[in-house]
FITIGU-621054 format. One record per residue (C-alpha): residue number from 1; residue in one letter; x, z, y. Coordinates in steps of 0.25 Angstrom, whole numbers. Example, Ala and Ser with C-alpha at 12.3 -4.5 7.8 and 13.67 -1.06 7.14 Angstrom:
! FITIGU-621054
1_A_49_31_-18
2_S_55_29_-4
This chain:
! FITIGU-621054
1_N_0_-80_-51
2_A_-12_-75_-58
3_A_-15_-88_-65
4_Y_-2_-85_-74
5_N_-2_-70_-73
6_P_-16_-64_-71
7_T_-11_-50_-71
8_L_-3_-44_-59
9_P_3_-30_-60
10_P_-4_-21_-50
11_L_9_-20_-41
12_Q_10_-35_-40
13_G_-5_-36_-35
14_A_-2_-25_-25
15_L_11_-32_-20
16_N_3_-45_-19
17_L_-8_-39_-10
18_L_3_-32_-2
19_S_10_-45_1
20_L_-3_-53_3
21_N_-7_-42_14
22_G_5_-44_22
23_Y_13_-32_17
24_D_28_-32_12
25_Y_33_-24_0
26_P_41_-15_9
27_D_27_-10_15
28_I_24_-3_2
29_Q_25_12_5
30_R_18_18_-7
31_A_12_13_-20
32_I_3_20_-31
33_L_1_14_-44
34_A_-11_19_-52
35_E_-12_16_-67
36_K_-19_22_-79
37_A_-10_32_-86
38_D_-13_26_-100
39_A_-12_11_-95
40_P_-6_2_-105
41_L_2_-5_-94
42_I_9_4_-84
43_Q_13_-2_-70
44_W_21_9_-65
45_D_35_5_-68
46_A_34_-9_-63
47_T_26_-5_-51
48_A_36_6_-47
49_A_48_-2_-49
50_T_43_-14_-41
51_L_38_-5_-30
52_K_52_2_-29
53_A_58_-11_-29
54_L_49_-15_-17
55_G_53_-2_-9
56_C_41_7_-12
57_S_46_21_-16
58_T_33_28_-16
59_I_26_24_-29
60_D_16_33_-36
61_R_8_31_-49
62_V_-6_36_-52
63_L_-10_37_-66
64_L_-25_35_-69
65_A_-32_41_-81
């Protein structure tokens, strides 16, 4: 919960919203991660691995300047 861990990875937030709106993980058809190219923390590896484990095979990455 946010009281003990105030930071959520972007994917965790998106998956929470998905569930709260009545969707299931198999409903994910495509995902796009946008992140800064020079960001000190990169989410790509964890995001791609998690989405693949959930059955999403179309995952794209957009690098922002």
